[in-house]
C-alpha positions in Angstrom: -0.2 0.0 0.1 2.7 2.8 1.1 4.3 1.7 -2.8 1.0 2.9 -3.9 0.9 6.5 -2.2 4.1 7.9 -3.6 3.3 7.7 -6.9 0.1 9.0 -6.5 0.7 12.0 -4.4 3.8 13.0 -7.7 0.9 12.6 -10.5 -1.4 14.7 -8.1 1.4 17.9 -8.0 2.3 16.9 -11.5 -0.8 17.3 -12.6 -1.4 20.7 -10.4 1.7 22.1 -12.0 0.5 21.5 -15.5 -2.9 23.2 -14.9 -1.1 26.2 -13.3 1.6 26.8 -15.8 -0.3 25.6 -18.8 -3.7 28.0 -17.9 -4.5 31.3 -19.1 -3.6 33.5 -16.9 -6.2 35.4 -15.1 -3.8 38.3 -13.1 -1.9 40.8 -13.3 -5.0 43.4 -14.9 -6.8 45.7 -13.6 -9.9 47.8 -15.5 -11.2 51.4 -14.3 -14.4 52.3 -15.7 -15.8 56.3 -15.9 -18.4 56.8 -15.3 -18.2 54.5 -11.7 -20.8 53.5 -11.1 -21.4 52.3 -14.8 -24.7 54.0 -16.2 -26.7 53.7 -19.3 -24.7 54.9 -22.1 -21.4 55.5 -23.3 -18.3 54.5 -20.8 -14.6 54.7 -21.3 -12.3 52.1 -19.4 -8.7 52.0 -18.9 -7.2 48.7 -18.6 -3.5 47.9 -16.7 -1.7 44.6 -17.7 1.5 43.9 -18.9 3.9 46.4 -21.7 3.8 45.6 -25.1 0.3 43.6 -25.1 -2.1 43.4 -27.9 -5.2 44.1 -25.5 -8.5 43.5 -26.9 -12.2 43.3 -24.9 -15.3 42.0 -25.8 -18.9 43.9 -23.7 -21.9 41.9 -23.7 -25.0 41.8 -21.4 -24.9 39.0 -19.3 -29.1 37.8 -19.0 -30.0 39.1 -22.4 -28.8 38.7 -25.8 -28.2 42.6 -26.4 -25.6 42.2 -29.3 -21.6 41.5 -28.8 -18.9 45.2 -28.9 -15.6 44.2 -29.6 -12.3 46.4 -29.7 -8.9 47.1 -29.4 -7.8 49.0 -26.7 -5.7 51.6 -27.5 -1.9 51.6 -25.9 -1.1 54.7 -23.5 2.3 53.3 -22.8 3.8 51.2 -19.4 1.1 49.1 -19.8 -1.9 51.1 -19.6 -4.3 50.8 -22.6 -7.9 52.8 -23.0 -11.1 51.2 -24.5 -14.8 52.6 -24.8 -17.9 50.5 -25.3 -21.9 51.6 -24.7 -24.1 49.9 -22.0 -27.5 49.9 -24.2 -29.7 49.3 -20.7 -29.8 48.5 -17.4 -28.7 45.2 -15.6 -25.7 42.9 -15.5 -22.8 43.5 -17.9 -19.4 41.8 -18.5 -16.3 43.1 -20.2 -14.0 40.3 -21.2 -10.3 41.3 -21.1 -7.8 39.7 -23.5 -4.3 40.6 -23.2 -1.5 38.6 -25.8 2.2 39.1 -24.7 5.1 39.6 -26.9 6.1 35.8 -25.3 2.9 34.2 -26.5 1.4 34.3 -23.1 -2.4 35.0 -22.8 -3.7 36.8 -20.0 -7.8 37.1 -19.4 -10.1 38.8 -17.4 -13.3 39.3 -16.5 -14.9 42.1 -15.2 -18.9 42.5 -14.3 -20.9 45.5 -13.9 -24.5 46.5 -13.1 -25.9 49.2 -14.8 -28.0 51.2 -13.1 
């Protein structure tokens, strides 16, 4: 029985390490929205992440199909990117941001808002 436990522990650690290192990263990113709290209409936002990334975003309502807005955030330098979109009605919305880094790494993050 003891001969069985060590290989199982090593296997579990190996799987955990693979999931951690091979999954898209969901950190190292912030989003600040204006106006805050968000209201129906045009919103601007600043995304902060790694420098020299290609940053794209998708905006959609999470409880109703209101169409999907997509855009490319514009670099402001030093890992700061600017984007904008429109919340067309009150309710729950999501801004999904993807940053593709020069080394091939991808960072993803969802930012949820309740528009009033």
